[in-house]
N, CA, C and O atoms as a GROMACS GRO file, in nm:
protein
  564
    1MET      N    1  11.526   6.026  12.760
    1MET     CA    2  11.450   6.095  12.659
    1MET      C    3  11.452   6.244  12.689
    1MET      O    4  11.418   6.286  12.799
    2THR      N    5  11.490   6.323  12.593
    2THR     CA    6  11.496   6.468  12.610
    2THR      C    7  11.373   6.531  12.547
    2THR      O    8  11.337   6.501  12.433
    3VAL      N    9  11.310   6.617  12.624
    3VAL     CA   10  11.195   6.692  12.574
    3VAL      C   11  11.246   6.816  12.504
    3VAL      O   12  11.339   6.880  12.553
    4GLY      N   13  11.188   6.851  12.390
    4GLY     CA   14  11.228   6.971  12.319
    4GLY      C   15  11.170   7.097  12.384
    4GLY      O   16  11.107   7.091  12.489
    5ILE      N   17  11.193   7.208  12.321
    5ILE     CA   18  11.140   7.336  12.369
    5ILE      C   19  10.989   7.334  12.353
    5ILE      O   20  10.937   7.295  12.248
    6ILE      N   21  10.920   7.378  12.455
    6ILE     CA   22  10.774   7.384  12.454
    6ILE      C   23  10.732   7.531  12.462
    6ILE      O   24  10.781   7.606  12.547
    7GLU      N   25  10.641   7.570  12.374
    7GLU     CA   26  10.588   7.705  12.377
    7GLU      C   27  10.438   7.696  12.348
    7GLU      O   28  10.396   7.646  12.244
    8LYS      N   29  10.358   7.746  12.443
    8LYS     CA   30  10.214   7.741  12.423
    8LYS      C   31  10.144   7.842  12.513
    8LYS      O   32  10.202   7.896  12.606
    9GLU      N   33  10.016   7.865  12.482
    9GLU     CA   34   9.930   7.948  12.566
    9GLU      C   35   9.832   7.857  12.636
    9GLU      O   36   9.777   7.764  12.575
   10THR      N   37   9.809   7.883  12.763
   10THR     CA   38   9.720   7.799  12.842
   10THR      C   39   9.668   7.881  12.960
   10THR      O   40   9.690   8.002  12.966
   11GLN      N   41   9.600   7.815  13.051
   11GLN     CA   42   9.555   7.879  13.174
   11GLN      C   43   9.615   7.805  13.292
   11GLN      O   44   9.634   7.684  13.290
   12ARG      N   45   9.644   7.881  13.395
   12ARG     CA   46   9.693   7.824  13.520
   12ARG      C   47   9.611   7.882  13.634
   12ARG      O   48   9.556   7.992  13.623
   13LYS      N   49   9.604   7.808  13.742
   13LYS     CA   50   9.530   7.851  13.859
   13LYS      C   51   9.625   7.922  13.955
   13LYS      O   52   9.732   7.872  13.988
   14ARG      N   53   9.583   8.041  14.000
   14ARG     CA   54   9.660   8.115  14.100
   14ARG      C   55   9.635   8.057  14.238
   14ARG      O   56   9.547   7.972  14.256
   15LYS      N   57   9.713   8.103  14.335
   15LYS     CA   58   9.695   8.056  14.472
   15LYS      C   59   9.556   8.088  14.525
   15LYS      O   60   9.500   8.015  14.607
   16ASP      N   61   9.498   8.201  14.476
   16ASP     CA   62   9.365   8.239  14.522
   16ASP      C   63   9.254   8.161  14.450
   16ASP      O   64   9.136   8.182  14.479
   17GLY      N   65   9.290   8.073  14.358
   17GLY     CA   66   9.192   7.989  14.289
   17GLY      C   67   9.148   8.043  14.155
   17GLY      O   68   9.085   7.971  14.078
   18ASN      N   69   9.179   8.169  14.125
   18ASN     CA   70   9.140   8.228  13.997
   18ASN      C   71   9.231   8.178  13.885
   18ASN      O   72   9.349   8.152  13.906
   19LEU      N   73   9.173   8.166  13.766
   19LEU     CA   74   9.251   8.125  13.650
   19LEU      C   75   9.315   8.247  13.585
   19LEU      O   76   9.258   8.356  13.583
   20VAL      N   77   9.434   8.227  13.533
   20VAL     CA   78   9.506   8.334  13.464
   20VAL      C   79   9.556   8.278  13.331
   20VAL      O   80   9.605   8.166  13.325
   21HIS      N   81   9.544   8.358  13.224
   21HIS     CA   82   9.597   8.321  13.093
   21HIS      C   83   9.748   8.342  13.095
   21HIS      O   84   9.796   8.448  13.136
   22VAL      N   85   9.823   8.242  13.049
   22VAL     CA   86   9.969   8.252  13.049
   22VAL      C   87  10.026   8.202  12.917
   22VAL      O   88   9.968   8.119  12.848
   23HIS      N   89  10.143   8.256  12.885
   23HIS     CA   90  10.225   8.205  12.777
   23HIS      C   91  10.338   8.128  12.845
   23HIS      O   92  10.406   8.183  12.932
   24VAL      N   93  10.357   8.004  12.807
   24VAL     CA   94  10.459   7.920  12.868
   24VAL      C   95  10.570   7.895  12.766
   24VAL      O   96  10.543   7.856  12.652
   25LEU      N   97  10.693   7.918  12.809
   25LEU     CA   98  10.811   7.885  12.729
   25LEU      C   99  10.899   7.796  12.817
   25LEU      O  100  10.951   7.842  12.918
   26ALA      N  101  10.916   7.670  12.778
   26ALA     CA  102  10.988   7.572  12.861
   26ALA      C  103  11.104   7.512  12.783
   26ALA      O  104  11.092   7.476  12.666
   27TYR      N  105  11.217   7.503  12.852
   27TYR     CA  106  11.338   7.445  12.795
   27TYR      C  107  11.382   7.326  12.880
   27TYR      O  108  11.368   7.328  13.003
   28PRO      N  109  11.433   7.223  12.817
   28PRO     CA  110  11.485   7.110  12.896
   28PRO      C  111  11.619   7.148  12.962
   28PRO      O  112  11.698   7.222  12.903
   29ILE      N  113  11.642   7.098  13.081
   29ILE     CA  114  11.771   7.112  13.148
   29ILE      C  115  11.847   6.983  13.121
   29ILE      O  116  11.810   6.876  13.170
   30VAL      N  117  11.954   6.994  13.043
   30VAL     CA  118  12.028   6.877  12.998
   30VAL      C  119  12.173   6.888  13.046
   30VAL      O  120  12.239   6.989  13.024
   31VAL      N  121  12.220   6.783  13.111
   31VAL     CA  122  12.359   6.773  13.155
   31VAL      C  123  12.412   6.637  13.109
   31VAL      O  124  12.354   6.533  13.138
   32ASN      N  125  12.524   6.641  13.037
   32ASN     CA  126  12.585   6.516  12.984
   32ASN      C  127  12.483   6.432  12.908
   32ASN      O  128  12.472   6.311  12.928
   33ASP      N  129  12.410   6.498  12.822
   33ASP     CA  130  12.310   6.432  12.736
   33ASP      C  131  12.196   6.366  12.812
   33ASP      O  132  12.125   6.282  12.757
   34GLN      N  133  12.178   6.402  12.938
   34GLN     CA  134  12.063   6.352  13.015
   34GLN      C  135  11.979   6.470  13.061
   34GLN      O  136  12.030   6.572  13.107
   35GLN      N  137  11.849   6.454  13.047
   35GLN     CA  138  11.758   6.559  13.092
   35GLN      C  139  11.733   6.543  13.241
   35GLN      O  140  11.695   6.436  13.289
   36PHE      N  141  11.756   6.653  13.315
   36PHE     CA  142  11.736   6.651  13.458
   36PHE      C  143  11.611   6.728  13.501
   36PHE      O  144  11.570   6.721  13.616
   37GLY      N  145  11.553   6.799  13.411
   37GLY     CA  146  11.434   6.876  13.445
   37GLY      C  147  11.397   6.970  13.333
   37GLY      O  148  11.445   6.959  13.220
   38ILE      N  149  11.310   7.061  13.366
   38ILE     CA  150  11.262   7.160  13.268
   38ILE      C  151  11.265   7.297  13.335
   38ILE      O  152  11.227   7.311  13.451
   39TYR      N  153  11.311   7.396  13.261
   39TYR     CA  154  11.309   7.535  13.306
   39TYR      C  155  11.196   7.603  13.230
   39TYR      O  156  11.198   7.606  13.107
   40ALA      N  157  11.098   7.657  13.301
   40ALA     CA  158  10.981   7.717  13.237
   40ALA      C  159  10.966   7.862  13.277
   40ALA      O  160  10.988   7.900  13.392
   41ILE      N  161  10.927   7.942  13.180
   41ILE     CA  162  10.897   8.084  13.203
   41ILE      C  163  10.750   8.104  13.172
   41ILE      O  164  10.703   8.074  13.062
   42TYR      N  165  10.677   8.154  13.271
   42TYR     CA  166  10.535   8.183  13.253
   42TYR      C  167  10.518   8.334  13.243
   42TYR      O  168  10.571   8.408  13.326
   43SER      N  169  10.446   8.379  13.141
   43SER     CA  170  10.417   8.522  13.125
   43SER      C  171  10.267   8.541  13.130
   43SER      O  172  10.193   8.473  13.058
   44ASP      N  173  10.220   8.633  13.214
   44ASP     CA  174  10.078   8.663  13.225
   44ASP      C  175  10.033   8.736  13.099
   44ASP      O  176  10.082   8.845  13.070
   45ILE      N  177   9.940   8.677  13.024
   45ILE     CA  178   9.889   8.739  12.902
   45ILE      C  179   9.740   8.771  12.914
   45ILE      O  180   9.670   8.783  12.814
   46SER      N  181   9.692   8.784  13.036
   46SER     CA  182   9.549   8.808  13.060
   46SER      C  183   9.501   8.935  12.991
   46SER      O  184   9.394   8.935  12.930
   47LYS      N  185   9.577   9.043  13.000
   47LYS     CA  186   9.534   9.169  12.939
   47LYS      C  187   9.527   9.156  12.787
   47LYS      O  188   9.435   9.210  12.725
   48ARG      N  189   9.623   9.086  12.727
   48ARG     CA  190   9.618   9.066  12.583
   48ARG      C  191   9.497   8.981  12.543
   48ARG      O  192   9.431   9.010  12.444
   49LYS      N  193   9.468   8.877  12.622
   49LYS     CA  194   9.353   8.792  12.594
   49LYS      C  195   9.223   8.872  12.605
   49LYS      O  196   9.134   8.857  12.522
   50GLU      N  197   9.214   8.957  12.708
   50GLU     CA  198   9.095   9.042  12.724
   50GLU      C  199   9.080   9.135  12.605
   50GLU      O  200   8.970   9.154  12.554
   51ALA      N  201   9.191   9.194  12.559
   51ALA     CA  202   9.187   9.284  12.444
   51ALA      C  203   9.146   9.208  12.318
   51ALA      O  204   9.068   9.258  12.237
   52ASP      N  205   9.198   9.085  12.301
   52ASP     CA  206   9.160   9.002  12.186
   52ASP      C  207   9.010   8.972  12.188
   52ASP      O  208   8.943   8.979  12.085
   53GLU      N  209   8.958   8.936  12.306
   53GLU     CA  210   8.816   8.906  12.319
   53GLU      C  211   8.731   9.030  12.291
   53GLU      O  212   8.625   9.020  12.228
   54LYS      N  213   8.778   9.146  12.337
   54LYS     CA  214   8.704   9.270  12.311
   54LYS      C  215   8.703   9.303  12.162
   54LYS      O  216   8.600   9.343  12.108
   55LEU      N  217   8.817   9.286  12.096
   55LEU     CA  218   8.823   9.310  11.952
   55LEU      C  219   8.732   9.213  11.877
   55LEU      O  220   8.664   9.252  11.783
   56GLN      N  221   8.732   9.088  11.918
   56GLN     CA  222   8.644   8.988  11.857
   56GLN      C  223   8.498   9.028  11.873
   56GLN      O  224   8.420   9.020  11.778
   57TYR      N  225   8.462   9.071  11.995
   57TYR     CA  226   8.325   9.114  12.021
   57TYR      C  227   8.290   9.234  11.933
   57TYR      O  228   8.184   9.235  11.871
   58LEU      N  229   8.378   9.334  11.929
   58LEU     CA  230   8.350   9.455  11.851
   58LEU      C  231   8.345   9.428  11.701
   58LEU      O  232   8.278   9.501  11.627
   59SER      N  233   8.414   9.325  11.656
   59SER     CA  234   8.410   9.294  11.513
   59SER      C  235   8.275   9.236  11.471
   59SER      O  236   8.242   9.236  11.353
   60LEU      N  237   8.198   9.186  11.567
   60LEU     CA  238   8.069   9.124  11.537
   60LEU      C  239   7.949   9.202  11.589
   60LEU      O  240   7.836   9.173  11.552
   61HIS      N  241   7.972   9.301  11.675
   61HIS     CA  242   7.863   9.371  11.742
   61HIS      C  243   7.867   9.521  11.717
   61HIS      O  244   7.974   9.580  11.695
   62ASP      N  245   7.750   9.581  11.720
   62ASP     CA  246   7.737   9.726  11.711
   62ASP      C  247   7.779   9.787  11.844
   62ASP      O  248   7.729   9.747  11.950
   63ALA      N  249   7.869   9.884  11.840
   63ALA     CA  250   7.924   9.941  11.963
   63ALA      C  251   7.818  10.015  12.045
   63ALA      O  252   7.827  10.017  12.168
   64LEU      N  253   7.721  10.076  11.981
   64LEU     CA  254   7.620  10.153  12.054
   64LEU      C  255   7.515  10.064  12.119
   64LEU      O  256   7.485  10.080  12.238
   65THR      N  257   7.460   9.970  12.045
   65THR     CA  258   7.344   9.894  12.093
   65THR      C  259   7.380   9.758  12.151
   65THR      O  260   7.302   9.701  12.228
   66GLY      N  261   7.495   9.704  12.114
   66GLY     CA  262   7.532   9.570  12.158
   66GLY      C  263   7.471   9.460  12.073
   66GLY      O  264   7.504   9.342  12.091
   67LEU      N  265   7.384   9.496  11.979
   67LEU     CA  266   7.331   9.395  11.887
   67LEU      C  267   7.440   9.356  11.789
   67LEU      O  268   7.545   9.420  11.781
   68TYR      N  269   7.415   9.249  11.714
   68TYR     CA  270   7.509   9.215  11.608
   68TYR      C  271   7.514   9.329  11.508
   68TYR      O  272   7.421   9.409  11.498
   69ASN      N  273   7.625   9.337  11.432
   69ASN     CA  274   7.639   9.442  11.333
   69ASN      C  275   7.604   9.391  11.193
   69ASN      O  276   7.572   9.274  11.175
   70ARG      N  277   7.611   9.481  11.097
   70ARG     CA  278   7.573   9.448  10.960
   70ARG      C  279   7.662   9.336  10.902
   70ARG      O  280   7.612   9.246  10.835
   71ALA      N  281   7.792   9.343  10.927
   71ALA     CA  282   7.883   9.243  10.872
   71ALA      C  283   7.846   9.103  10.922
   71ALA      O  284   7.845   9.008  10.843
   72TYR      N  285   7.816   9.091  11.051
   72TYR     CA  286   7.777   8.960  11.105
   72TYR      C  287   7.644   8.917  11.044
   72TYR      O  288   7.627   8.801  11.006
   73PHE      N  289   7.550   9.008  11.035
   73PHE     CA  290   7.419   8.976  10.978
   73PHE      C  291   7.432   8.926  10.834
   73PHE      O  292   7.367   8.829  10.796
   74GLN      N  293   7.516   8.992  10.755
   74GLN     CA  294   7.535   8.949  10.617
   74GLN      C  295   7.599   8.811  10.610
   74GLN      O  296   7.564   8.730  10.523
   75GLU      N  297   7.691   8.783  10.700
   75GLU     CA  298   7.754   8.650  10.704
   75GLU      C  299   7.650   8.543  10.739
   75GLU      O  300   7.649   8.435  10.680
   76ILE      N  301   7.565   8.573  10.835
   76ILE     CA  302   7.458   8.479  10.873
   76ILE      C  303   7.364   8.456  10.754
   76ILE      O  304   7.320   8.344  10.730
   77MET      N  305   7.332   8.562  10.682
   77MET     CA  306   7.243   8.548  10.566
   77MET      C  307   7.307   8.458  10.460
   77MET      O  308   7.238   8.374  10.401
   78ARG      N  309   7.437   8.474  10.435
   78ARG     CA  310   7.505   8.386  10.338
   78ARG      C  311   7.500   8.240  10.386
   78ARG      O  312   7.481   8.149  10.305
   79THR      N  313   7.518   8.220  10.515
   79THR     CA  314   7.513   8.084  10.571
   79THR      C  315   7.373   8.025  10.556
   79THR      O  316   7.358   7.909  10.519
   80LEU      N  317   7.271   8.106  10.586
   80LEU     CA  318   7.134   8.057  10.576
   80LEU      C  319   7.094   8.024  10.433
   80LEU      O  320   7.015   7.933  10.409
   81GLU      N  321   7.147   8.099  10.336
   81GLU     CA  322   7.116   8.071  10.196
   81GLU      C  323   7.161   7.931  10.155
   81GLU      O  324   7.097   7.866  10.073
   82LYS      N  325   7.271   7.885  10.214
   82LYS     CA  326   7.327   7.755  10.178
   82LYS      C  327   7.281   7.643  10.271
   82LYS      O  328   7.294   7.525  10.238
   83GLY      N  329   7.228   7.681  10.387
   83GLY     CA  330   7.201   7.584  10.492
   83GLY      C  331   7.067   7.515  10.481
   83GLY      O  332   6.984   7.548  10.397
   84PRO      N  333   7.049   7.418  10.570
   84PRO     CA  334   6.929   7.336  10.568
   84PRO      C  335   6.810   7.400  10.640
   84PRO      O  336   6.699   7.345  10.636
   85ILE      N  337   6.830   7.512  10.706
   85ILE     CA  338   6.722   7.573  10.783
   85ILE      C  339   6.627   7.646  10.688
   85ILE      O  340   6.663   7.747  10.628
   86GLN      N  341   6.508   7.592  10.674
   86GLN     CA  342   6.406   7.652  10.588
   86GLN      C  343   6.271   7.635  10.654
   86GLN      O  344   6.253   7.532  10.718
   87PRO      N  345   6.179   7.720  10.646
   87PRO     CA  346   6.192   7.855  10.591
   87PRO      C  347   6.255   7.950  10.694
   87PRO      O  348   6.265   7.919  10.813
   88VAL      N  349   6.296   8.065  10.645
   88VAL     CA  350   6.355   8.169  10.729
   88VAL      C  351   6.268   8.293  10.716
   88VAL      O  352   6.236   8.336  10.606
   89GLY      N  353   6.231   8.349  10.830
   89GLY     CA  354   6.156   8.474  10.829
   89GLY      C  355   6.248   8.590  10.863
   89GLY      O  356   6.347   8.574  10.934
   90MET      N  357   6.216   8.707  10.810
   90MET     CA  358   6.299   8.824  10.835
   90MET      C  359   6.212   8.946  10.855
   90MET      O  360   6.111   8.966  10.786
   91ILE      N  361   6.252   9.029  10.950
   91ILE     CA  362   6.186   9.157  10.973
   91ILE      C  363   6.292   9.265  10.960
   91ILE      O  364   6.397   9.258  11.024
   92ILE      N  365   6.265   9.365  10.878
   92ILE     CA  366   6.352   9.482  10.865
   92ILE      C  367   6.269   9.601  10.912
   92ILE      O  368   6.156   9.621  10.867
   93CYS      N  369   6.327   9.679  11.002
   93CYS     CA  370   6.254   9.796  11.052
   93CYS      C  371   6.351   9.911  11.075
   93CYS      O  372   6.472   9.891  11.083
   94ASP      N  373   6.296  10.030  11.086
   94ASP     CA  374   6.380  10.144  11.117
   94ASP      C  375   6.310  10.235  11.217
   94ASP      O  376   6.190  10.220  11.243
   95VAL      N  377   6.385  10.327  11.272
   95VAL     CA  378   6.332  10.422  11.369
   95VAL      C  379   6.292  10.547  11.291
   95VAL      O  380   6.377  10.621  11.243
   96ASP      N  381   6.160  10.570  11.280
   96ASP     CA  382   6.113  10.686  11.207
   96ASP      C  383   6.152  10.815  11.278
   96ASP      O  384   6.141  10.826  11.400
   97GLY      N  385   6.199  10.911  11.200
   97GLY     CA  386   6.226  11.044  11.253
   97GLY      C  387   6.355  11.056  11.333
   97GLY      O  388   6.372  11.153  11.408
   98LEU      N  389   6.447  10.962  11.321
   98LEU     CA  390   6.570  10.969  11.400
   98LEU      C  391   6.651  11.093  11.364
   98LEU      O  392   6.708  11.157  11.453
   99LYS      N  393   6.658  11.127  11.237
   99LYS     CA  394   6.734  11.246  11.197
   99LYS      C  395   6.674  11.371  11.260
   99LYS      O  396   6.748  11.457  11.309
  100LEU      N  397   6.542  11.381  11.260
  100LEU     CA  398   6.475  11.496  11.322
  100LEU      C  399   6.504  11.502  11.472
  100LEU      O  400   6.529  11.609  11.528
  101ILE      N  401   6.500  11.387  11.536
  101ILE     CA  402   6.530  11.381  11.680
  101ILE      C  403   6.674  11.423  11.706
  101ILE      O  404   6.701  11.501  11.797
  102ASN      N  405   6.768  11.371  11.626
  102ASN     CA  406   6.908  11.410  11.642
  102ASN      C  407   6.928  11.560  11.620
  102ASN      O  408   7.002  11.624  11.694
  103ASP      N  409   6.861  11.615  11.518
  103ASP     CA  410   6.877  11.757  11.485
  103ASP      C  411   6.814  11.849  11.589
  103ASP      O  412   6.868  11.956  11.618
  104THR      N  413   6.702  11.807  11.646
  104THR     CA  414   6.631  11.896  11.739
  104THR      C  415   6.666  11.871  11.886
  104THR      O  416   6.677  11.966  11.963
  105LEU      N  417   6.683  11.746  11.924
  105LEU     CA  418   6.706  11.714  12.065
  105LEU      C  419   6.851  11.672  12.095
  105LEU      O  420   6.890  11.665  12.212
  106GLY      N  421   6.928  11.644  11.992
  106GLY     CA  422   7.068  11.607  12.011
  106GLY      C  423   7.092  11.459  11.989
  106GLY      O  424   7.001  11.376  11.999
  107HIS      N  425   7.218  11.429  11.960
  107HIS     CA  426   7.255  11.290  11.930
  107HIS      C  427   7.248  11.200  12.053
  107HIS      O  428   7.227  11.080  12.039
  108GLU      N  429   7.264  11.254  12.172
  108GLU     CA  430   7.252  11.170  12.293
  108GLU      C  431   7.112  11.114  12.305
  108GLU      O  432   7.094  10.997  12.340
  109ILE      N  433   7.012  11.196  12.277
  109ILE     CA  434   6.872  11.150  12.282
  109ILE      C  435   6.848  11.048  12.170
  109ILE      O  436   6.783  10.946  12.192
  110GLY      N  437   6.901  11.076  12.050
  110GLY     CA  438   6.887  10.981  11.940
  110GLY      C  439   6.953  10.848  11.972
  110GLY      O  440   6.897  10.742  11.943
  111ASP      N  441   7.073  10.853  12.031
  111ASP     CA  442   7.142  10.729  12.070
  111ASP      C  443   7.061  10.653  12.175
  111ASP      O  444   7.052  10.530  12.170
  112SER      N  445   7.004  10.726  12.269
  112SER     CA  446   6.922  10.663  12.372
  112SER      C  447   6.801  10.593  12.309
  112SER      O  448   6.763  10.484  12.352
  113LEU      N  449   6.744  10.655  12.209
  113LEU     CA  450   6.631  10.594  12.139
  113LEU      C  451   6.674  10.466  12.068
  113LEU      O  452   6.601  10.366  12.070
  114LEU      N  453   6.791  10.467  12.006
  114LEU     CA  454   6.842  10.346  11.939
  114LEU      C  455   6.870  10.235  12.039
  114LEU      O  456   6.840  10.119  12.012
  115ILE      N  457   6.927  10.270  12.154
  115ILE     CA  458   6.956  10.171  12.257
  115ILE      C  459   6.827  10.110  12.310
  115ILE      O  460   6.818   9.989  12.328
  116THR      N  461   6.727  10.195  12.334
  116THR     CA  462   6.597  10.145  12.383
  116THR      C  463   6.532  10.056  12.279
  116THR      O  464   6.474   9.953  12.314
  117THR      N  465   6.540  10.094  12.153
  117THR     CA  466   6.485  10.012  12.045
  117THR      C  467   6.553   9.875  12.043
  117THR      O  468   6.486   9.772  12.030
  118ALA      N  469   6.685   9.873  12.055
  118ALA     CA  470   6.760   9.747  12.056
  118ALA      C  471   6.719   9.660  12.174
  118ALA      O  472   6.706   9.539  12.160
  119GLU      N  473   6.699   9.722  12.291
  119GLU     CA  474   6.658   9.646  12.410
  119GLU      C  475   6.519   9.585  12.390
  119GLU      O  476   6.496   9.471  12.428
  120ILE      N  477   6.428   9.660  12.331
  120ILE     CA  478   6.292   9.610  12.305
  120ILE      C  479   6.297   9.492  12.208
  120ILE      O  480   6.232   9.390  12.231
  121ILE      N  481   6.374   9.506  12.101
  121ILE     CA  482   6.386   9.399  12.003
  121ILE      C  483   6.448   9.274  12.068
  121ILE      O  484   6.398   9.163  12.048
  122SER      N  485   6.554   9.293  12.146
  122SER     CA  486   6.621   9.179  12.211
  122SER      C  487   6.528   9.108  12.308
  122SER      O  488   6.525   8.985  12.312
  123THR      N  489   6.454   9.184  12.385
  123THR     CA  490   6.361   9.126  12.482
  123THR      C  491   6.252   9.046  12.411
  123THR      O  492   6.218   8.936  12.452
  124ALA      N  493   6.197   9.104  12.304
  124ALA     CA  494   6.091   9.036  12.230
  124ALA      C  495   6.143   8.911  12.159
  124ALA      O  496   6.072   8.811  12.149
  125LEU      N  497   6.265   8.917  12.112
  125LEU     CA  498   6.324   8.806  12.036
  125LEU      C  499   6.366   8.691  12.127
  125LEU      O  500   6.352   8.574  12.090
  126GLY      N  501   6.416   8.724  12.244
  126GLY     CA  502   6.467   8.620  12.334
  126GLY      C  503   6.585   8.550  12.272
  126GLY      O  504   6.675   8.614  12.218
  127THR      N  505   6.586   8.418  12.279
  127THR     CA  506   6.698   8.341  12.223
  127THR      C  507   6.660   8.272  12.093
  127THR      O  508   6.731   8.183  12.046
  128GLN      N  509   6.549   8.312  12.034
  128GLN     CA  510   6.496   8.241  11.918
  128GLN      C  511   6.542   8.293  11.783
  128GLN      O  512   6.498   8.242  11.681
  129GLY      N  513   6.629   8.393  11.779
  129GLY     CA  514   6.671   8.446  11.650
  129GLY      C  515   6.790   8.537  11.665
  129GLY      O  516   6.857   8.538  11.768
  130ILE      N  517   6.815   8.613  11.561
  130ILE     CA  518   6.928   8.704  11.557
  130ILE      C  519   6.878   8.844  11.528
  130ILE      O  520   6.799   8.863  11.435
  131ALA      N  521   6.922   8.940  11.606
  131ALA     CA  522   6.889   9.080  11.582
  131ALA      C  523   7.018   9.155  11.554
  131ALA      O  524   7.120   9.134  11.620
  132ALA      N  525   7.011   9.245  11.455
  132ALA     CA  526   7.130   9.322  11.418
  132ALA      C  527   7.090   9.465  11.385
  132ALA      O  528   6.981   9.492  11.335
  133ARG      N  529   7.182   9.555  11.414
  133ARG     CA  530   7.167   9.693  11.368
  133ARG      C  531   7.244   9.698  11.237
  133ARG      O  532   7.367   9.686  11.235
  134ILE      N  533   7.170   9.718  11.127
  134ILE     CA  534   7.233   9.707  10.995
  134ILE      C  535   7.257   9.843  10.931
  134ILE      O  536   7.316   9.851  10.823
  135GLY      N  537   7.212   9.948  10.995
  135GLY     CA  538   7.233  10.083  10.944
  135GLY      C  539   7.215  10.180  11.058
  135GLY      O  540   7.192  10.139  11.172
  136GLY      N  541   7.225  10.307  11.029
  136GLY     CA  542   7.212  10.409  11.132
  136GLY      C  543   7.087  10.394  11.215
  136GLY      O  544   7.093  10.396  11.338
  137ASP      N  545   6.973  10.379  11.149
  137ASP     CA  546   6.846  10.363  11.222
  137ASP      C  547   6.772  10.236  11.180
  137ASP      O  548   6.652  10.222  11.206
  138GLU      N  549   6.844  10.143  11.116
  138GLU     CA  550   6.781  10.023  11.063
  138GLU      C  551   6.821   9.899  11.144
  138GLU      O  552   6.936   9.882  11.184
  139PHE      N  553   6.721   9.814  11.167
  139PHE     CA  554   6.742   9.690  11.240
  139PHE      C  555   6.688   9.575  11.156
  139PHE      O  556   6.591   9.590  11.081
  140ALA      N  557   6.752   9.459  11.171
  140ALA     CA  558   6.707   9.338  11.102
  140ALA      C  559   6.695   9.228  11.206
  140ALA      O  560   6.778   9.214  11.296
  141ILE      N  561   6.589   9.150  11.192
  141ILE     CA  562   6.564   9.039  11.282
  141ILE      C  563   6.546   8.914  11.198
  141ILE      O  564   6.523   8.806  11.252
   0.00000   0.00000   0.00000
């Protein structure tokens, strides 16, 4: 029985015990219509996998605060509208005076205020809900 060409992504364990993401391309070794083995090429794709995971994270999260972003929040809202989870509570809040803080003290201070606000919301929420930054100074829970 001859095995065909195999191409897939998987993980392999290194000698040090750590897992590494690899792309495997394997060809059968055939002599006189008999398969004698397989020739495989492993390519380390760990950096690509890390970049993919980072892009996935950034597509769903606000880069400044680490909370979910508006796009993710809107998707969750569409899901909840159709889903069996009822009732749903929502809190929308904003940081008063952020523009004034940015104009007078600088954007670094304003960003710090947004980060602190996100940390307070996350701590208070725990694992019981979803928090998102849905606008410049607006948060939804």
